[in-house]
C-alpha positions in Angstrom: 138.6 -4.3 -40.8 138.8 -6.1 -37.6 138.3 -2.6 -35.3 135.3 -1.8 -37.4 134.1 -5.2 -36.8 135.2 -4.9 -32.7 133.1 -1.4 -32.5 130.1 -2.8 -34.2 129.9 -5.8 -32.0 130.3 -3.6 -29.0 127.5 -1.4 -30.2 125.3 -4.4 -30.8 126.3 -5.4 -27.0 125.4 -1.7 -25.7 121.8 -1.4 -27.8 121.1 -4.7 -26.3 122.1 -3.9 -22.8 120.0 -0.5 -22.9 117.0 -2.6 -24.5 116.9 -4.9 -22.0 117.3 -1.8 -19.0 114.3 -0.1 -20.9 112.2 -3.3 -20.7 113.2 -3.7 -17.4 112.3 -0.2 -16.1 109.0 -0.7 -18.4 108.1 -4.0 -16.7 108.7 -2.4 -13.1 107.1 0.4 -13.8 103.9 -1.9 -15.2 104.4 -3.8 -12.0 104.5 -0.5 -9.7 101.2 0.4 -11.3 99.4 -2.7 -11.2 100.8 -3.0 -7.1 99.5 0.6 -6.7 96.2 -0.1 -8.5 96.0 -3.6 -6.0 96.5 -1.7 -3.4 94.2 1.3 -4.2 91.2 -1.2 -4.6 92.0 -2.8 -1.6 92.4 0.0 1.1 89.9 0.2 3.6 87.8 2.9 3.9 84.6 4.3 5.4 81.7 6.0 4.5 80.9 8.8 7.1 77.1 8.8 8.3 75.3 10.3 11.0 74.4 8.3 14.5 72.8 9.1 17.9 74.9 8.3 20.9 73.7 8.1 24.3 76.2 9.7 26.7 75.7 8.2 30.3 77.1 7.0 33.1 76.5 4.1 35.6 76.2 4.5 39.7 74.8 2.9 42.5 71.1 4.8 43.3 69.3 4.9 46.5 65.7 5.0 46.2 63.7 7.4 48.1 60.1 7.2 48.4 57.1 9.1 50.4 56.1 5.7 52.2 54.8 4.5 55.6 54.4 1.3 57.5 51.1 0.3 59.1 51.2 -1.8 62.0 48.8 -4.2 63.4 46.5 -2.4 66.4 45.9 -5.7 68.3 47.1 -9.4 68.4 45.0 -11.8 66.2 44.7 -13.5 63.1 45.2 -11.4 60.1 43.4 -11.8 56.9 44.4 -9.7 53.8 41.5 -7.5 51.8 43.7 -6.4 49.3 46.4 -7.6 46.6 50.0 -6.4 46.5 50.4 -3.5 44.2 46.8 -2.6 44.2 46.2 1.2 44.6 43.8 2.2 47.9 41.8 5.3 48.7 42.2 7.1 52.0 39.8 5.2 54.5 39.9 1.5 52.6 40.2 -1.5 54.5 43.4 -2.9 54.4 42.8 -6.2 56.6 40.8 -7.7 59.0 42.2 -9.1 62.3 40.4 -11.5 64.4 41.2 -11.4 67.7 39.8 -14.9 68.8 40.0 -17.1 65.7 38.7 -20.2 67.5 35.4 -18.8 68.6 35.1 -16.9 65.6 35.1 -20.3 63.8 32.8 -21.9 66.0 30.3 -19.4 65.9 30.5 -19.4 61.9 29.8 -23.3 61.9 27.0 -22.3 64.3 25.9 -19.7 62.3 25.8 -22.1 59.0 24.0 -24.7 61.0 21.4 -22.1 62.3 20.9 -20.6 58.4 20.4 -24.3 57.7 17.6 -25.1 60.0 16.2 -21.9 59.4 15.6 -22.6 55.6 14.1 -26.0 56.9 11.6 -24.5 59.0 10.6 -21.8 56.4 10.1 -24.8 54.0 8.0 -26.6 56.6 5.9 -23.5 57.6 5.1 -23.2 53.8 4.0 -26.5 53.3 2.1 -26.5 56.5 -1.8 -26.7 56.6 -2.4 -25.8 60.3 -2.5 -22.4 62.0 -1.0 -23.8 65.4 1.5 -25.5 63.6 2.6 -22.6 61.8 2.6 -20.2 64.9 4.8 -22.8 66.4 7.2 -23.4 63.7 7.2 -19.5 63.5 8.3 -19.2 66.8 11.0 -21.7 66.2 12.2 -19.4 63.5 12.4 -16.3 65.3 14.4 -17.9 68.1 16.8 -19.5 65.4 17.2 -15.9 63.7 17.8 -14.3 67.4 20.7 -16.5 68.1 22.2 -16.3 65.0 22.2 -12.5 65.7 23.7 -12.6 68.8 26.7 -14.9 67.1 27.0 -12.3 64.6 27.5 -9.7 67.3 29.7 -11.7 68.9 32.1 -12.0 65.8 31.9 -8.7 64.9 33.2 -7.9 68.2 36.1 -10.0 67.5 37.2 -8.2 64.2 38.9 -5.0 63.8 39.4 -3.7 60.9 42.7 -2.0 59.7 42.1 1.3 57.2 45.1 3.6 55.9 44.7 6.9 56.5 45.7 8.0 53.2 45.4 6.8 49.4 48.5 5.3 48.0 49.8 1.8 46.9 50.0 -1.3 49.0 53.2 -3.3 49.4 53.9 -6.5 51.3 57.3 -6.1 51.7 59.5 -3.5 53.8 63.2 -3.1 54.5 63.1 -1.2 57.9 64.3 2.1 56.2 61.0 3.9 55.4 61.5 6.2 58.5 65.4 6.5 57.5 65.4 7.5 54.1 62.6 9.7 53.9 61.8 13.0 51.9 62.5 15.5 54.5 65.9 14.1 54.5 67.0 14.1 50.8 69.3 17.2 51.3 71.2 15.8 54.2 71.8 12.4 52.3 76.1 11.5 52.1 77.8 9.6 50.1 78.0 7.3 52.6 74.8 6.3 52.9 74.5 5.6 49.1 77.4 3.6 49.4 76.5 1.4 52.5 72.6 1.2 51.5 71.4 -2.5 50.6 68.8 -4.1 49.3 67.1 -6.0 52.3 63.5 -6.4 52.0 61.5 -9.1 53.8 58.4 -10.2 52.5 55.2 -9.9 54.9 52.7 -12.8 55.0 49.2 -11.4 56.3 46.7 -14.1 54.8 45.3 -16.1 57.8 48.2 -15.7 59.8 48.9 -15.2 63.5 50.3 -11.5 64.5 51.4 -9.3 67.3 50.3 -5.9 68.4 52.6 -3.6 66.8 53.9 -5.8 64.0 54.2 -4.2 60.6 51.7 -5.7 58.3 52.2 -3.4 55.2 53.6 -0.7 53.7 51.6 2.1 51.8 53.4 4.2 48.8 51.7 7.4 48.5 53.3 9.3 45.9 53.1 8.8 42.2 57.1 9.9 42.3 60.2 8.6 43.6 63.5 9.9 44.0 67.1 8.5 43.4 70.0 9.7 44.9 73.9 9.3 43.4 77.0 10.4 43.9 79.6 11.3 41.3 82.8 12.8 40.9 81.9 14.7 37.9 81.1 18.7 38.1 80.1 19.3 34.7 77.5 16.3 33.6 74.3 17.3 35.5 72.5 20.7 36.0 69.5 21.6 38.2 66.3 20.6 36.1 67.9 18.9 33.4 65.8 16.1 31.8 67.6 12.4 32.0 66.4 8.9 31.0 67.2 6.3 33.8 67.4 2.8 32.9 65.6 0.2 35.2 65.6 -3.0 34.5 65.8 -2.5 30.3 62.9 0.1 30.7 64.0 3.8 30.2 61.8 5.9 33.0 61.9 9.7 32.4 63.3 11.8 35.0 64.7 15.0 35.8 67.6 16.5 38.3 65.6 17.8 41.4 68.8 18.6 43.5 72.6 18.9 43.4 74.8 19.6 46.3 78.2 19.0 47.5 79.2 16.1 50.1 83.1 15.8 50.7 84.7 14.9 47.3 81.6 14.3 45.5 78.7 15.7 44.4 75.2 14.1 45.6 72.9 14.1 42.7 69.1 13.7 43.5 66.9 12.6 40.5 62.9 12.6 40.5 61.0 10.0 38.4 57.2 8.6 38.0 56.8 5.2 39.2 56.1 3.8 35.7 57.5 0.6 37.0 56.1 -1.2 40.0 59.2 -3.2 40.5 60.7 -0.1 41.7 58.7 0.1 44.6 60.5 -3.2 46.4 64.0 -1.8 45.3 66.1 0.2 47.7 69.5 0.4 46.1 70.2 -0.7 42.1 72.7 0.0 39.8 71.5 2.6 37.1 72.3 3.6 33.9 71.8 7.3 33.5 71.3 8.9 29.6 72.6 12.8 30.4 72.3 13.3 26.6 72.2 12.6 23.3 74.1 13.8 20.7 73.5 13.4 16.8 76.7 13.8 14.8 79.2 12.3 12.5 80.7 9.0 13.5 84.6 9.1 13.2 86.6 6.1 14.1 89.8 7.1 15.8 92.1 4.9 13.8 91.6 7.1 10.8 92.7 10.1 12.5 95.7 11.7 12.1 97.5 15.2 13.0 98.9 17.4 10.1 100.2 20.8 11.2 98.7 21.0 14.6 95.5 19.8 13.1 93.4 16.8 13.7 91.7 15.6 10.9 91.2 12.4 8.2 92.0 11.6 4.8 88.9 11.9 2.3 88.5 10.1 -1.1 87.9 12.7 -3.5 85.6 10.8 -6.0 86.8 12.8 -8.9 90.5 12.5 -9.0 90.4 9.0 -7.0 92.9 11.0 -4.6 92.7 11.9 -0.8 92.5 14.9 0.8 93.4 16.1 4.3 90.3 17.2 6.0 90.2 18.9 9.6 87.8 18.1 12.0 86.0 20.8 13.5 83.5 21.2 16.0 84.0 17.8 17.8 81.3 17.7 20.5 82.4 14.5 22.1 84.9 11.7 21.6 85.4 8.5 23.5 88.4 5.7 23.5 87.0 4.7 20.0 85.1 7.4 18.2 85.0 11.1 17.7 81.2 12.6 17.0 81.4 15.8 14.7 78.6 18.4 15.3 77.5 18.0 11.5 74.2 19.8 12.1 76.4 22.8 13.4 78.9 22.7 10.4 76.1 22.8 7.8 74.3 25.7 9.5 77.0 28.0 9.6 79.0 26.6 6.5 82.3 25.6 8.1 84.4 23.4 6.1 84.8 20.2 7.4 83.8 16.4 6.7 80.6 16.0 5.4 77.9 13.1 5.9 78.7 10.3 3.4 82.4 11.3 3.0 84.6 8.3 2.2 87.5 8.2 4.5 90.6 6.2 4.7 90.2 4.0 7.8 94.1 3.4 8.5 95.7 5.8 6.9 99.6 5.4 6.2 102.4 6.9 4.2 101.2 4.8 1.3 97.8 4.5 1.0 97.2 8.8 1.7 99.6 9.1 -1.5 97.9 7.2 -4.2 94.9 6.8 -6.2 92.1 4.9 -4.5 90.1 2.9 -7.4 87.2 0.7 -6.7 86.8 -0.5 -10.1 
């Protein structure tokens, strides 16, 4: 009887142990599912969208223009007749140079006085009722006018006008490189020319200032186009007649590749641009951003990319099963340190199976999050 009670007690103990173990297993399973569900809800994902990226290089550019300097043909006082940045026609007067300013000012004062005296005499003539008096007044008026003609002739002999020989835009700045960096030397530029060039523009004062013969008084930019030369070690970015955008002071200027030639270990690339921005008239060198290509594609963060069976891909959330599938990335058209761009339109056109627009991918895949269901509810 005692033995039966002992066996019964032992069975009860075992039953309790198994029950407890079963409860622990059930509890652990529930806890695991809750943990997985929490993890699934908090996995960082990203919805893939199409974006545009601008491929560009930054480089120091040397600007070459069709330009020439105008110099004074005599000493004297110069007075500008135009504004900086004004566009002139061939033969237009740029400035006047007065060879004897002292006599000129004295003559101008005398002419002002003569004009006043002539006006007074003409008034007196109109009011006079005597023919003899009118005749005398008329003689005085004639003498005064003859004196005025003489003074004007003297002044005209003292004035020399500077006329431009071609149409163009006037600039009151120059740097002395106008005869060095010329259009006929575009294909002879070296990387050293570009590296050594500096901005050294001097402001010209041609408003009532003394000037000597042969001094520079202005610069004329003849063409509506300028050229920018850069040097680069890249061999596969630019090609002849390629269209580009050059960023100048936050403004995008349209241009194209005019010429590419080798200089030592570098390529010298010449761009032709229109003079849309007048600030470029007075710039010799500048750091430019040159946009050589625009890409429309699916933007994939590199932190989401993994390799599986020697294939580069991402883990895409299956919206029906809430599980993730490894999808290979195909038609990669560009990548940098942070992103990969997929040619979405080519893949669509050719029916290539790869990631699609609005796919939801795991942002940072690991051994846990790529093997569980991902829930957002």
